[in-house]
N, C-alpha and C positions, 0 to 999 in steps of 0.2 A: 121338506122342502122348502119348507116356510123361511127358514135361514140363508137360502140364497142372496135374497135381494139384500141383505144387509154385506154381504163380500166387495170388496172397493178390489181397487188397483195392488194394493199391496199385498193382502191376500192372494190375490191369483199369483201376483213374482215370487210369493213364498209357498203355496203350492205347488208350480211350476220346481222351483228350486228342489223343493224334497222328492219330487220324481223323477229329474236329473239326477239326482244322489243317486235312487235308489236302481235305475236304468244303469251308471255304471258300477253301481255294486255287484250286483245281480249280475249283472250283463258279462261284466269282466271277469267274475267267477267262474261262470258258466261256459262263457270261453277256454280259460285256462286249465277247468275240469274236464272239456273234451279233449283235450290235450295229455290227459292224466297229471295234472298238475295238484293237488290237494292245498286249495289257500287256505281256507282256515284253519288253524292250527293254535289256536287260545287253546291253553291249560295243557298244551302235549308238554311241556318243558317247566313245571310247575312244583315247584319242590315245598314248600313253606306254603301253611295253610296264608297270610296274608297275599303274597303273588297269587294261590288261587282263587281269591274271592276278588283280586283287584282285575286279574285277566280274562277268567273264565264266567265272573259274576258281576261285577260289577259295570266295566266299561260297554260289554252289551246290553247289561239292562237300561243303562241311561241312554243307549241310541235307540233302544225300543222306546222306552217314555218317552222319551224327546218328540220322537216322529209321532207317537200316539197324539199327546198333547199339541202337535205343531197343527195338527189335521183337526182336533178339537177349537183352538184357537181359530184357525183360518176360516171355518163354517161357523165358527160363532154359534158351537153348540155350546148350551145355557149352563154353567157353574156355580156353583156357592162364591156369592162377591170376595168373600177372602181371599179365594183360590185366581180368583179373573179379574181383581182389581188393581190398576195400573200404578205402579209405584212410581213412572214418569210420566207424566203430563204433556210434555211438549212433542206435538204432531212432527216438528222437523227430525227427531231422532230417529223415527222409524227409516225416514231414506237412507241415514247412516246403516243402519242394521242391514236394509238391503243389500247395501257396497259390500260390506262385510262377509255378507252369506255368498254372494257372486265372486269377490274375491275370491271367498276358502274351496268355491267349487270348484275356480279355475284353477287353483293350485293342486287339489284332487286329479282334475282331471293330467296337468301335465306330470304330476307323479305316477300314475298309471300308464303314460306314455313313457318317461324314463325307465319306469321299473321291470317293464315289458314280462318277461315268465317269471322274472325272480319276487312276483308281490307275493307277498302273505300278509294275513291276517293274525297276529302273535307271532310268538317267537322261535323258528321253525331250526332246532339244531342239528338234524338229518341232513338238510338240501340249503343250506346258507354259506355256497358256496364263492358267490360273490359279492362283492362290494359294490353298490351303484354309487358312483359319483358324480356322474355325467347329466344334463341336461336343468331341470329345476333343484336336482341335487348341488349343483356346483353353490346355490344361492343360501341354500336351507338344508340340513342335514334330515329334519322334520316333515318335510312339506303335507304328509297326509294328519299327522298329528296335526298342525298347523294351520290345516283347515277346518278341522275338529273343534279349534278354539274360536276360529274368525265364526264361523258358522254359528254355534250356541251362545256365543258373544249377540252375533247381529238378529239373531231371533227373542233373545233377549230384552235386545232396542224396541224390537219391532210389538213384543208383545211383554210388554214388563212388569210382569207380576212377580208372585214369589215364587211359583213353579220354575220358569225358566230360568230366574234368580240363582234356584238350587241346581235344575240341570247344566246351568253353564256354570258355575262356581266347579259343581261335582264331575264335570270333564274336564275342566281347567288343572284341576289337583290331580285326578286320576291318569290324564294325559303325562302330566309330567313326571310322575310316578313310574309309568309302564317307560316312560322316553330312558328314564336312569337304568332301570332294568335292563333293558335293549342296548344303551348304551356298555353295560359291564358286559354284556353278551359279546358283542362286538368288537370290544376291544379284547379279549380273551381270543377271539376267532379269528379276528385279523391281525392283532400286534402292533407294528410300528405304523403298520400302513393306516390303519384306522385313527389311531394317534394322529399322525400326520394329515389326514383330512378332520380332524377334531380342530385343529389348529387354525385352520385355512377359513373352515366353514363353519358358521354359529349355528346353535342347536336348534334356534328358532327362526330370525331372518336377521 
């Protein structure tokens, strides 16, 4: 517990944000599971090796590693200097990072509400019978992916080291590639309805 004395307000807000994310993620997953709905469908529609790596390995790995390193940094667990050294020295940038994180979490919460029982993690070819265009989806076609981008960009600003630079960059690239895959699937699934939705609503915001 020696490192606890070094935890500041920013660290506490980061820990709260991470806990809130996992409560939403796990809680909603359990709620839907009890209703007989399988939320986690990562890799079930994957046919090509690249897609299998992207959806089944890369994105989950980034989320897991991201969470682990967030805890390490928030509790100031010692790391080699080459990993923990801050690339940006401005303290005020941390507050911008906190804003990014909590704006992202609000998007995540609103997206879960708008999705209702239709929420899935991955592409569900069997049960994707409803195109959600209401609620937060009126303003962004991908609010959950936008949340991931905002959250990890925010964490990178709070702890601007090489690890979070890589995680944030990998998340942004991985998310974009996954969005392109899902757009292709939704266009094939819903045709003109999705095409019209694309024209009136931006991919991100």
